[in-house]
N, CA, C and O of each residue as an XYZ file, in Angstrom:
252
protein
N     -29.050     96.986     43.982
C     -30.286     97.713     42.974
C     -30.634     96.647     41.809
O     -29.737     96.653     40.966
N     -31.575     95.818     41.540
C     -31.584     95.438     40.430
C     -31.655     96.033     39.008
O     -31.836     97.229     38.778
N     -31.523     95.244     38.249
C     -31.107     95.946     36.364
C     -32.267     96.967     36.255
O     -32.217     98.187     36.102
N     -33.775     95.775     36.428
C     -35.103     96.738     36.378
C     -35.178     98.281     36.893
O     -35.481     99.358     36.379
N     -34.758     97.848     38.133
C     -35.099     99.053     39.524
C     -34.201     99.775     39.111
O     -34.791    100.851     39.011
N     -32.786    100.011     38.674
C     -31.971    100.850     38.144
C     -32.338    101.711     36.796
O     -32.216    102.906     36.526
N     -32.873    100.510     36.023
C     -33.404    101.336     34.371
C     -34.662    101.848     34.852
O     -35.116    102.654     34.040
N     -35.449    101.680     35.927
C     -36.472    102.512     36.303
C     -36.363    103.747     36.600
O     -37.008    104.682     36.124
N     -35.207    103.788     37.721
C     -34.641    105.253     38.414
C     -33.931    105.931     37.178
O     -34.125    107.135     37.008
N     -33.328    105.413     36.528
C     -32.865    106.053     35.196
C     -33.533    106.648     34.406
O     -33.101    107.690     33.912
N     -34.717    106.166     34.087
C     -35.546    106.793     32.931
C     -36.672    107.755     33.890
O     -37.083    108.819     33.427
N     -37.143    107.242     35.333
C     -37.877    108.436     36.139
C     -36.850    109.939     36.146
O     -37.238    111.092     35.953
N     -35.523    109.485     36.421
C     -34.602    110.814     36.635
C     -34.090    111.764     35.523
O     -33.652    112.903     35.684
N     -34.276    110.838     33.965
C     -34.213    111.190     32.949
C     -35.725    112.685     32.618
O     -35.660    113.881     32.335
N     -36.898    111.702     32.867
C     -38.140    112.589     32.560
C     -38.095    113.718     33.803
O     -38.407    114.836     33.394
N     -37.795    113.668     35.134
C     -37.345    114.576     36.003
C     -36.637    116.123     35.207
O     -37.108    117.260     35.197
N     -35.396    115.607     34.614
C     -34.502    116.486     34.099
C     -35.428    117.159     33.154
O     -35.629    118.357     33.354
N     -36.093    116.515     32.041
C     -36.902    117.123     31.407
C     -37.953    118.145     31.628
O     -38.608    118.737     30.769
N     -38.011    118.265     33.008
C     -39.359    119.395     33.681
C     -40.371    118.090     33.958
O     -41.119    118.690     34.730
N     -40.823    117.025     33.907
C     -41.718    116.306     34.052
C     -41.791    116.160     35.592
O     -40.795    116.255     36.308
N     -43.276    115.876     36.133
C     -43.446    115.809     37.601
C     -44.187    114.153     37.600
O     -45.077    113.764     36.845
N     -43.574    113.459     38.574
C     -44.311    112.510     39.030
C     -45.681    112.194     39.151
O     -46.072    112.771     40.166
N     -46.617    111.565     38.624
C     -47.737    111.767     39.124
C     -48.500    110.903     39.856
O     -48.500    109.990     39.031
N     -49.279    110.396     40.941
C     -49.875    109.334     41.413
C     -51.551    109.677     41.573
O     -52.124    110.211     42.522
N     -51.962    109.304     40.631
C     -53.258    109.422     40.678
C     -54.043    108.695     41.693
O     -53.566    107.667     42.175
N     -55.429    109.211     42.139
C     -56.014    108.529     43.234
C     -56.487    107.178     42.535
O     -56.811    107.068     41.352
N     -56.465    106.217     43.454
C     -56.653    104.504     43.050
C     -58.180    104.430     42.601
O     -58.531    103.888     41.553
N     -59.187    105.129     43.650
C     -60.735    104.890     43.240
C     -60.688    106.170     42.705
O     -60.167    107.149     43.239
N     -61.488    106.110     41.173
C     -62.343    106.895     40.738
C     -63.911    106.803     40.495
O     -64.513    105.734     40.594
N     -64.538    108.025     40.164
C     -65.740    107.660     39.972
C     -66.266    106.537     38.766
O     -65.744    106.500     37.652
N     -67.048    105.909     39.064
C     -67.374    104.847     38.337
C     -68.276    105.137     36.727
O     -68.111    104.443     35.724
N     -69.243    106.355     36.835
C     -69.772    106.476     35.772
C     -69.371    106.773     34.558
O     -70.115    106.472     33.625
N     -68.236    107.362     34.322
C     -67.593    107.326     32.722
C     -67.145    105.873     32.691
O     -67.119    105.468     31.529
N     -66.827    105.064     33.475
C     -66.604    103.953     32.768
C     -67.449    102.829     32.483
O     -67.312    101.851     31.749
N     -68.452    103.260     33.334
C     -70.055    102.216     32.905
C     -70.549    103.152     31.852
O     -71.552    102.641     31.354
N     -70.313    104.154     31.369
C     -71.218    105.105     30.172
C     -70.235    104.587     29.202
O     -70.891    104.304     28.200
N     -69.148    104.355     29.023
C     -68.238    103.978     27.921
C     -68.155    102.684     27.781
O     -67.988    102.255     26.640
N     -68.235    101.884     28.738
C     -67.748    100.494     28.294
C     -69.189     99.652     28.622
O     -69.302     98.489     28.235
N     -70.270    100.324     29.358
C     -71.363     99.588     29.351
C     -71.457     98.863     30.836
O     -70.438     98.809     31.525
N     -72.388     98.450     31.190
C     -72.496     97.254     32.556
C     -71.973     96.423     32.502
O     -71.549     96.117     33.617
N     -71.532     95.360     31.305
C     -70.536     94.431     31.160
C     -69.417     94.336     31.960
O     -68.992     93.305     32.483
N     -68.806     95.804     32.062
C     -67.699     96.077     32.794
C     -67.548     95.766     34.247
O     -66.491     95.431     34.781
N     -68.835     95.925     34.903
C     -68.488     95.882     36.199
C     -68.171     94.749     36.742
O     -67.975     94.751     37.957
N     -68.033     93.435     35.952
C     -66.987     92.233     36.952
C     -65.870     92.594     36.850
O     -65.103     92.143     37.701
N     -65.353     93.435     35.914
C     -63.851     93.888     36.148
C     -63.447     94.707     37.127
O     -62.275     94.630     37.495
N     -64.303     95.608     37.709
C     -63.999     96.550     38.565
C     -64.537     96.022     39.709
O     -65.405     95.168     39.892
N     -63.673     96.871     40.651
C     -63.619     96.781     42.138
C     -64.565     97.857     42.374
O     -64.163     99.014     42.253
N     -65.766     97.625     42.695
C     -66.961     99.033     43.078
C     -67.241     99.462     44.521
O     -67.402     98.468     45.229
N     -67.324    100.324     45.019
C     -67.813    100.564     46.165
C     -68.600    102.217     46.034
O     -68.894    102.931     45.075
N     -68.723    102.331     47.343
C     -70.133    103.666     47.277
C     -69.113    104.550     48.525
O     -68.412    104.010     49.380
N     -69.248    105.610     48.364
C     -68.246    106.606     48.959
C     -69.780    107.050     50.208
O     -70.919    106.602     50.344
N     -69.075    107.989     50.799
C     -70.279    108.358     52.185
C     -71.382    109.395     51.116
O     -72.546    109.171     51.450
N     -71.345    109.891     50.564
C     -72.136    110.459     49.591
C     -73.207    110.018     48.886
O     -74.214    110.696     48.683
N     -72.941    108.328     48.303
C     -73.576    107.784     47.916
C     -73.175    107.343     46.351
O     -73.852    106.569     45.674
N     -71.407    108.269     45.727
C     -71.346    108.104     44.275
C     -70.337    106.796     44.850
O     -69.673    106.599     45.868
N     -70.625    106.055     43.615
C     -69.922    104.905     43.462
C     -68.682    105.347     42.325
O     -68.692    106.005     41.284
N     -67.652    104.642     43.081
C     -66.173    104.617     42.848
C     -65.501    103.079     42.388
O     -65.694    101.948     42.835
N     -64.763    103.518     41.459
C     -64.536    101.878     41.234
C     -62.457    102.024     41.226
O     -61.714    102.996     41.358
N     -62.240    100.827     41.046
C     -60.844    100.372     40.841
C     -60.806     99.393     39.432
O     -61.731     98.622     39.175
N     -59.973     99.495     38.830
C     -59.647     98.305     37.948
C     -59.346     97.235     38.577
O     -58.664     97.417     39.585
N     -59.723     95.777     38.233
C     -59.885     94.905     38.800
C     -58.337     94.001     38.361
O     -57.973     92.974     38.932
N     -57.558     94.717     37.170
C     -56.863     93.635     36.463
C     -55.223     94.643     37.169
O     -55.258     95.786     37.625
N     -54.288     93.979     37.071
C     -53.067     94.773     37.808
C     -52.181     95.015     36.787
O     -51.128     95.611     37.012
């Protein structure tokens, strides 16, 4: 295991011992809150798609 990976595992273990639970949020989120807060200019930084019901979903374009 590399040093960063070992450090990450140690940190995650420490959080788990303190009672925290690892969260894995959904990759796609409703686009409306991002567009409402940041305006239409943010569209160029988002990956936008539409679900089967017509709701616009997004993922951040930056990693």
